C-alpha positions in Angstrom: 64.0 78.5 121.1 63.4 78.3 117.4 65.8 81.2 116.8 68.5 79.7 119.0 68.3 76.4 117.1 68.9 78.0 113.7 72.3 77.4 112.0 74.9 80.1 112.6 74.9 81.2 108.9 71.1 81.7 109.0 71.3 83.7 112.2 73.9 86.0 110.7 71.8 86.5 107.5 68.8 87.3 109.7 70.8 89.9 111.6 72.1 91.4 108.4 68.6 91.7 107.0 67.4 93.4 110.2 70.2 96.0 110.0 69.4 96.6 106.3 65.8 97.3 107.2 67.1 99.7 109.9 69.2 101.5 107.4 66.1 102.1 105.2 64.0 103.1 108.2 66.5 105.5 109.6 67.1 107.3 106.2 63.4 107.8 105.9 63.1 109.0 109.5 66.0 111.4 109.1 64.3 112.9 106.0 61.1 113.3 108.0 62.8 115.0 110.9 64.9 117.3 108.6 62.0 118.3 106.3 59.5 118.4 109.3 56.9 116.4 107.4 56.1 112.8 106.6 57.6 112.0 103.2 57.4 109.2 100.7 60.7 108.3 99.3 61.5 109.7 95.8 64.2 108.9 93.3 67.1 110.8 94.8 66.1 109.8 98.3 66.2 106.1 97.3 69.7 106.8 96.1 70.5 108.0 99.7 69.0 104.8 101.0 71.2 102.8 98.5 74.3 104.7 99.7 73.5 103.7 103.3 73.1 100.0 102.4 76.2 99.9 100.2 78.5 101.3 102.9 76.9 100.4 106.3 76.6 96.7 105.8 80.2 96.1 104.7 81.5 98.3 107.5 79.4 96.2 110.0 80.7 93.0 108.6 84.4 94.1 108.6 83.9 95.4 112.2 82.9 91.9 113.4 79.4 92.9 114.5 78.0 89.5 113.3 80.6 87.4 115.0 79.2 88.1 118.5 76.5 86.1 120.2 73.6 88.5 120.7 72.2 86.9 123.9 75.6 87.7 125.5 75.9 91.3 124.1 77.4 93.7 126.6 79.2 97.0 126.9 82.1 95.6 124.7 79.6 94.8 121.9 78.1 98.3 122.2 81.5 99.9 121.9 82.2 97.9 118.8 78.9 99.1 117.3 79.8 102.7 118.2 83.2 102.4 116.5 81.7 100.9 113.3 79.1 103.7 113.3 81.7 106.4 113.5 83.5 105.0 110.4 80.2 104.6 108.5 79.0 108.1 109.6 82.1 109.8 108.3 81.8 108.0 104.9 78.0 108.7 104.6 78.2 112.3 105.6 81.1 112.9 103.2 79.2 111.1 100.4 76.0 113.1 100.7 77.9 116.4 101.0 79.9 115.6 97.8 77.0 114.3 95.7 74.6 117.1 96.7 71.5 115.0 95.8 68.4 117.2 95.1 65.7 116.6 97.7 68.2 115.2 100.2 69.5 117.8 102.7 73.2 117.4 103.5 72.4 117.3 107.3 70.8 113.9 106.7 74.3 112.6 106.5 74.7 113.4 110.2 71.2 112.7 111.4 70.9 109.2 109.8 74.1 107.7 111.3 73.0 108.9 114.8 69.6 107.3 114.3 71.1 104.1 113.0 73.4 103.9 116.0 70.4 104.1 118.3 68.4 101.6 116.2 71.2 99.0 115.9 72.1 99.3 119.6 68.4 99.0 120.6 68.1 95.9 118.4 71.0 94.2 120.2 69.5 95.0 123.6 66.2 93.6 122.6 67.8 90.5 121.2 69.8 89.9 124.4 66.6 90.5 126.5 64.6 87.9 124.5 67.3 85.3 123.7 69.0 85.3 127.1 65.7 84.2 128.7 65.0 87.5 130.4 61.6 87.6 129.0 61.0 84.0 130.1 62.3 84.9 133.5 59.7 87.7 133.8 57.0 85.3 132.8 58.2 82.6 135.2 59.4 84.9 138.0 57.7 82.8 140.6 59.8 79.7 139.7 63.2 81.3 139.8 65.4 81.0 142.9 65.4 84.4 144.7 68.8 85.2 146.2 70.6 88.0 148.1 74.2 88.6 147.4 76.3 89.4 150.5 78.9 91.9 149.4 78.3 94.8 147.0 81.9 95.1 145.9 83.4 93.9 142.6 82.8 90.3 143.3 79.1 90.8 144.1 78.5 92.9 141.1 80.2 90.5 138.8 78.2 87.6 140.3 74.9 89.5 139.7 75.9 90.1 136.0 76.6 86.4 135.7 73.2 85.6 137.1 71.4 88.0 134.7 72.9 86.1 131.7 71.1 82.9 132.8 67.7 82.1 134.3 68.5 79.8 137.2 68.6 82.5 139.8 67.3 86.0 140.3 69.3 88.5 142.5 66.8 90.6 144.4 69.3 92.7 146.4 72.6 93.1 148.1 73.7 92.9 151.7 76.8 94.8 152.8 78.4 95.8 156.1 79.3 99.3 154.8 76.7 101.7 156.5 77.2 104.3 153.7 75.9 101.9 151.1 72.6 101.0 152.9 69.5 101.9 151.0 71.5 102.8 147.9 71.1 101.0 144.6 73.6 99.2 142.2 72.3 98.2 138.8 68.7 98.5 140.0 69.3 96.4 143.1 68.9 97.8 146.6 71.7 97.4 149.2 70.3 96.3 152.6 71.6 96.3 156.2 72.7 92.8 157.3 71.3 93.6 160.7 67.8 93.5 159.2 68.5 90.2 157.5 65.5 88.3 158.8 63.1 91.1 157.8 64.7 91.4 154.4 64.5 87.7 153.7 60.8 87.5 154.7 59.9 90.6 152.7 61.7 89.6 149.5 61.0 85.8 149.8 64.6 84.9 149.6 65.7 81.3 149.7 69.5 81.6 149.2 72.3 83.9 150.3 75.5 83.9 148.1 78.7 85.0 149.9 80.7 87.3 147.6 83.3 88.5 150.1 86.5 86.7 149.0 88.7 89.2 150.9 86.9 88.9 154.3 88.9 87.4 157.2 87.9 84.0 158.5 86.7 85.6 161.7 84.4 87.9 159.8 83.1 85.0 157.6 82.4 83.0 160.8 80.4 85.9 162.3 78.3 86.1 159.1 77.7 82.4 158.9 76.6 82.3 162.5 74.0 85.0 161.7 72.9 83.0 158.7 72.3 79.9 160.8 69.6 81.8 162.7 67.4 82.2 159.5 66.3 79.6 157.1 68.4 80.2 154.1 70.8 78.2 152.1 74.3 79.7 152.1 76.8 79.2 149.3 80.0 81.0 148.2 81.9 81.9 145.1 85.3 80.7 143.8 88.6 82.3 144.8 89.7 85.9 144.4 92.1 84.9 141.6 89.3 83.4 139.6 87.3 86.6 140.1 90.2 88.7 138.9 90.5 86.5 135.8 86.8 87.0 135.1 85.8 83.4 135.5 82.9 83.7 137.8 79.6 82.2 136.6 76.5 81.1 138.3 77.2 77.4 137.8 80.5 77.9 139.7 78.8 78.6 143.0 80.0 76.0 145.4 79.1 74.7 148.8 80.8 76.4 151.7 84.6 76.0 152.0 85.8 73.3 154.4 87.6 76.2 156.3 84.2 77.9 156.7 82.8 74.7 158.3 85.9 74.3 160.5 85.8 78.0 161.5 89.6 78.6 161.6 92.2 80.2 159.4 94.9 78.3 157.5 98.5 79.3 157.7 100.1 80.4 154.4 102.7 77.8 153.2 106.4 78.5 153.3 107.4 78.6 149.6 111.0 77.6 150.3 109.9 74.5 152.3 107.5 73.6 149.5 110.2 73.6 146.9 113.2 72.2 148.8 112.7 68.5 148.2 110.7 68.9 144.9 111.9 71.7 142.5 113.9 70.2 139.7 114.0 66.7 141.3 112.5 63.3 140.6 109.7 62.7 143.0 107.8 59.5 143.6 104.3 59.2 145.3 102.9 55.9 146.3 99.1 55.8 146.5 99.0 58.6 144.0 95.4 58.1 143.2 94.1 58.3 146.7 92.7 61.3 148.5 96.0 62.5 150.1 98.2 61.1 147.3 96.3 62.9 144.5 96.4 66.2 146.4 100.1 65.7 147.0 100.4 65.3 143.2 98.6 68.5 142.6 100.7 70.5 145.1 104.0 68.9 143.8 103.5 69.6 140.1 103.0 73.3 141.0 106.5 73.2 142.6 108.0 72.1 139.3 109.8 68.8 139.8 111.7 67.4 136.8 109.8 64.1 137.0 106.8 62.9 139.0 106.4 59.1 139.3 102.8 58.1 140.1 102.7 54.7 141.8 99.2 53.3 142.2 97.5 49.9 142.5 94.1 50.9 141.2 94.1 51.3 137.4 91.1 53.6 137.4 92.6 55.9 140.1 95.9 56.1 138.3 94.2 56.9 135.0 92.1 59.6 136.7 95.0 61.4 138.4 97.3 61.1 135.4 94.6 62.8 133.2 94.1 65.5 135.7 97.8 66.3 136.1 98.2 66.4 132.3 95.7 69.3 132.3 97.6 71.0 135.1 100.9 70.9 133.1 99.8 71.2 129.4 103.2 72.5 128.5 104.8 69.2 129.6 107.2 71.1 131.9 106.9 68.2 134.3 107.4 64.6 133.1 104.6 62.4 134.4 105.1 58.7 134.7 102.0 56.6 135.7 103.1 53.2 137.2 100.8 50.4 138.1 102.3 48.7 141.2 101.7 47.3 144.6 103.9 48.6 147.4 104.0 45.0 148.7 105.7 43.8 145.5 109.4 44.1 146.4 110.7 43.3 142.9 108.4 45.8 141.2 109.2 48.6 143.8 112.9 47.9 143.4 112.7 48.0 139.6 110.9 51.4 139.8 113.4 52.9 142.2 116.4 51.5 140.3 115.1 52.8 137.0 114.3 56.4 138.0 116.3 56.8 141.2 114.0 59.5 142.8 115.4 61.9 145.3 112.1 62.2 147.3 109.4 59.6 148.0 106.0 60.4 149.6 104.5 57.1 150.9 100.7 57.7 150.9 99.7 54.1 149.9 97.6 52.7 152.8 94.3 51.1 153.7 92.9 53.7 156.0 89.1 52.9 156.4 88.9 51.7 160.1 85.9 49.3 159.8 87.1 47.8 156.5 90.6 47.1 157.9 89.0 45.7 161.1 87.0 43.2 158.9 90.1 42.5 156.7 93.0 42.8 159.2 95.6 40.7 157.5 95.3 42.5 154.2 95.3 45.9 156.0 98.5 45.1 158.0 100.3 43.6 155.0 99.6 46.7 153.0 100.2 49.3 155.8 103.2 47.7 157.6 104.9 45.3 155.2 104.2 47.6 152.2 105.8 50.5 154.0 108.8 48.3 154.8 109.1 47.1 151.2 108.9 50.6 149.8 111.4 51.9 152.4 113.9 49.2 151.7 113.6 49.7 147.9 114.1 53.5 148.4 117.1 53.1 150.6 118.7 50.6 148.3 119.0 53.2 145.5 119.9 56.1 147.8 116.7 58.0 147.9 117.4 61.2 149.9 114.0 61.6 151.7 111.3 59.1 152.4 108.2 60.6 154.0 105.4 58.4 155.4 101.9 59.8 155.6 100.6 58.7 159.0 97.4 59.3 161.1 96.3 60.3 164.6 94.7 56.9 164.8 98.2 55.5 165.4 98.2 57.1 168.9 97.0 54.6 171.5 95.0 52.8 168.8 91.8 50.8 169.3 91.7 49.6 165.7 93.8 47.3 163.5 94.2 50.2 161.1 95.6 52.5 163.8 97.9 49.8 165.1 99.2 49.1 161.6 100.0 52.7 161.0 101.8 53.1 164.3 103.8 49.9 163.5 104.7 51.4 160.1 106.0 54.5 161.9 108.1 52.2 164.2 109.5 50.4 161.2 110.9 53.7 159.8 112.1 54.8 163.2 114.0 51.6 163.6 115.5 51.7 160.1 116.6 55.3 160.6 118.4 54.4 163.8 120.3 51.3 162.5 123.9 51.7 163.7 125.3 49.2 161.2 124.4 51.3 158.1 126.8 54.3 158.0 126.5 54.5 154.2 122.7 54.7 154.3 121.9 58.2 153.2 118.0 58.0 153.2 116.3 60.3 155.7 113.2 58.7 157.0 110.4 60.8 158.5 106.7 60.5 159.0 103.9 63.1 159.3 100.9 62.4 161.6 97.6 64.2 161.3 93.9 63.7 161.8 90.9 63.4 159.5 90.9 65.3 156.2 87.6 66.6 155.0 86.6 65.8 151.4 88.5 62.6 151.3 86.9 59.3 150.4 84.9 58.2 153.4 85.0 61.8 154.9 81.9 63.0 156.8 81.4 66.2 154.9 80.6 64.8 151.4 78.5 62.1 153.1 76.5 64.7 155.1 76.0 66.9 152.1 74.6 64.0 150.1 72.3 63.0 153.0 71.1 66.6 153.4 70.3 66.7 149.6 68.3 63.5 149.9 66.3 64.9 152.8 68.1 63.0 155.6 68.6 61.5 157.9 72.2 62.6 158.6 73.9 59.7 160.3 76.7 59.7 162.8 78.0 56.9 165.0 77.9 58.7 168.4 76.6 62.0 169.6 79.8 62.8 171.5 82.3 61.7 168.8 85.0 64.3 168.1 87.7 64.5 165.5 90.6 66.6 164.5 89.7 67.9 161.0 91.7 69.6 158.3 91.2 70.3 154.6 93.1 68.1 152.1 95.0 70.9 150.4 96.2 72.2 153.8 97.2 68.7 155.0 99.2 68.1 151.7 101.0 71.4 152.0 102.0 70.7 155.6 103.2 67.2 154.7 105.5 68.6 152.1 106.8 71.3 154.4 107.3 68.8 157.3 109.3 66.4 155.0 111.5 69.3 154.0 112.5 69.8 157.7 113.4 66.2 158.4 116.7 65.1 159.8 116.2 61.3 160.3 113.6 59.3 162.0 111.5 62.4 162.8 107.8 62.0 163.8 106.1 65.2 162.8 102.7 66.2 164.2 100.4 68.7 162.5 98.6 71.3 164.6 95.0 70.5 163.8 93.5 73.1 166.0 90.8 72.1 168.5 88.9 68.8 167.9 85.5 69.3 166.5 82.3 67.6 167.7 80.9 65.8 164.7 77.3 66.5 165.9 78.1 70.2 165.9 79.5 69.9 162.4 76.4 68.1 161.1 74.1 70.7 162.8 76.1 73.6 161.2 75.8 72.0 157.7 72.1 71.5 158.0 71.4 75.0 159.2 73.6 76.6 156.6 71.6 74.7 153.9 68.6 76.7 155.0 67.0 73.7 156.9 66.2 72.9 160.5 67.0 69.9 162.7 64.1 67.6 163.5 64.3 66.2 167.0 62.0 65.7 170.0 61.9 69.5 170.7 61.3 70.3 167.0 59.2 67.5 165.6 58.4 69.5 162.4 62.0 70.1 161.5 63.5 69.2 158.1 66.4 66.9 158.7 66.8 64.2 161.4 70.2 63.4 162.9 70.4 59.7 163.6 72.9 58.0 165.8 73.9 54.5 164.5 76.4 53.4 167.1 80.2 53.1 167.0 81.7 50.9 164.3 84.3 48.2 165.0 87.6 49.8 166.0 86.2 53.3 166.1 87.2 55.7 168.9 85.2 58.5 170.5 88.2 60.8 170.7 91.5 60.9 168.8 94.9 62.0 170.0 98.0 63.2 168.1 100.8 62.5 170.6 101.9 59.4 172.5 104.6 61.2 174.5 104.6 64.7 175.9 106.4 68.0 175.2 106.4 68.1 171.4 109.2 70.3 170.0 108.3 73.3 167.8 109.7 73.8 164.3 110.2 76.7 162.0 106.5 76.3 160.9 103.8 77.3 163.5 101.6 74.4 162.5 104.2 71.6 162.5 105.7 70.0 165.7 108.2 67.2 166.3 107.2 64.4 168.6 109.5 62.2 170.6 108.1 58.6 170.4 109.6 55.3 171.6 110.2 52.4 169.2 111.7 48.9 169.1 115.3 48.7 167.8 115.6 47.1 164.4 117.2 43.7 165.4 114.3 43.0 167.8 111.7 44.5 165.5 112.8 42.3 162.7 112.1 39.2 164.8 108.6 40.5 165.7 107.9 41.3 162.0 108.9 37.7 161.0 106.4 36.3 163.6 103.7 38.7 162.5 104.1 37.8 158.8 103.6 34.1 159.6 100.4 35.0 161.4 99.3 37.3 158.5 99.9 34.6 155.9 97.8 32.2 158.0 95.1 34.8 158.7 95.5 33.9 162.4 93.7 37.0 163.7 94.1 36.0 167.4 97.9 35.9 167.0 97.9 39.0 165.0 96.1 40.9 167.7 98.4 39.5 170.4 101.5 40.5 168.5 100.2 44.0 167.9 99.4 44.4 171.6 103.0 43.5 172.4 104.6 45.7 169.8 102.4 48.8 169.7 102.3 50.9 172.8 98.8 51.6 174.0 97.0 49.3 171.6 93.8 48.2 173.1 91.7 45.9 170.9 88.1 46.4 171.7 85.3 44.0 171.0 85.3 40.6 169.3 87.2 39.7 166.2 85.2 40.7 163.1 87.4 39.4 160.3 85.0 38.2 157.6 86.8 34.8 157.1 87.1 34.2 160.8 83.3 34.9 161.3 82.4 32.6 158.5 84.5 29.9 160.1 82.8 30.4 163.4 79.4 30.1 161.7 80.3 26.7 160.4 80.2 27.7 156.8 83.8 26.6 156.4 84.1 23.0 157.6 87.9 22.5 157.2 90.4 25.3 156.9 92.6 24.5 153.9 96.3 24.0 154.2 98.3 26.6 152.4 102.0 26.5 151.5 104.4 29.4 151.8 103.6 30.5 155.3 107.3 31.0 156.2 108.3 34.7 156.7 110.4 36.7 154.3 113.6 37.8 156.0 114.0 41.5 155.3 117.5 41.6 156.8 119.0 40.1 153.6 117.2 42.7 151.4 118.4 45.7 153.4 121.2 47.7 151.9 
């Protein structure tokens, strides 16, 4: 630690001094070997020492041997030492041959550079061993995490090399499916048969297994993970194959299992043409740009190279965060990024933004989506999700936006919550606007994309479960039979973009989410792949308890993706087109006017009643839990204040 804390100049001077001493030592040793006796250096022999110092040290400096960091010395550093020694050896041998110093055999000019090569190389190996913490690791071996690396290929070997440069983990062996490799060794580590996993883990006292099989199919990974669940080890994986190829793998980059590993299904590669159709070279606007889906849409879109990307967001912090991240993704400024603070409910602000930049494509991701929160604050949720969608759509159509894509949810299908009902009503607004017969000059294509839960988003169960597992539990879920359609955020964002590129007008797209997953099974899988066991009545000494807390307001046991039947296929195997009924615009406009009056007055009873009449299948369950309404019932608000401005805004006049 004292050596590592020294200034860089002092470290280089120390290395130079060591090499100078090695020059003296190797000249003396070469003379002893050549003369076959232990000698004491005489006058001419000291001249040979001086020649070595005069030529070796400058060659080493010019070759950059002192610019490297010794604790990270590797084969590249050794190659640099060898090249420098060849140059020095040629000079030194020629010099001793030409000068013919009495008492100094000419063969010393060959022997000494070889000895110096061995000595300098050994000094670097020793320095790496000590300074990298290898010595400390040997002393504290019992405290280091012992891991097996699954995969003895390039990825696994590179991962082991990365671990050896630190002292957080110690690789004790490989696992590999290739029978021909079993019981062989790579870099001193034995390769074991995965069929003997339990025996190997017990014998080597392994606590973690690191998956280094980036090219394995999803089916094969699932088979491996299923086997890991049967033994008490924590399972983690390494970054992508591209990062491996670029040489970026390090121990601190080990990550929790991919969402796809937890879901147990493959993703479909995106269609590059569909990804770029509505984006490449165009001005694109995203509302809710700082949210979970909105921010991922931003990341996907900048990769498709739009001319401009307008980031519309109400939260200052969220807007700042995504803007900073995107600037790192496009350091060459090839995409113009415009961060805009705005509420989608502000008609003037939205119109000004649309009028100024005239985007060709709009992705409307701004929404309140947390079911219990919207249930407790229904008026605000509906204003944002329904009236905000209408406001943004009208502003977009007024300036001739080509494509307007709404991000919807499976909770819009036969909803039991205010949030789900508001999202279905937002869909109906766009369907009605798209079908207006009195707007032949209206060029905007409205479409919406409906999908289920995305894992990794704010409020998602996976980050919550991971945090609860790290804290020792309990892992909480609202019902043991609750199921959800689940998808990763990147996959959902890519499918949203591709679906929007296939829109004609008024289309309701539904993403194929695979089979719904029982959340209890997901929680159990995550606990077991963390190397822990479930604690229940049958296993009272387990590690993590799974606790059922009860369904929250508006929460459903099961989600659906379709209201009607017989969805139509599209050119993408994971995207379908639904045929859903809606209310024509003239009638819907009247309903919306009545709804806005109720919203402005926070009349939750009327809001519920109107939603039931407008939204097919909406079944409000339980009592009203609006916070203001509950406080009024408790008597904490004696008289409800009169508020002006309860009349509705008439959107017909604002429509283009």
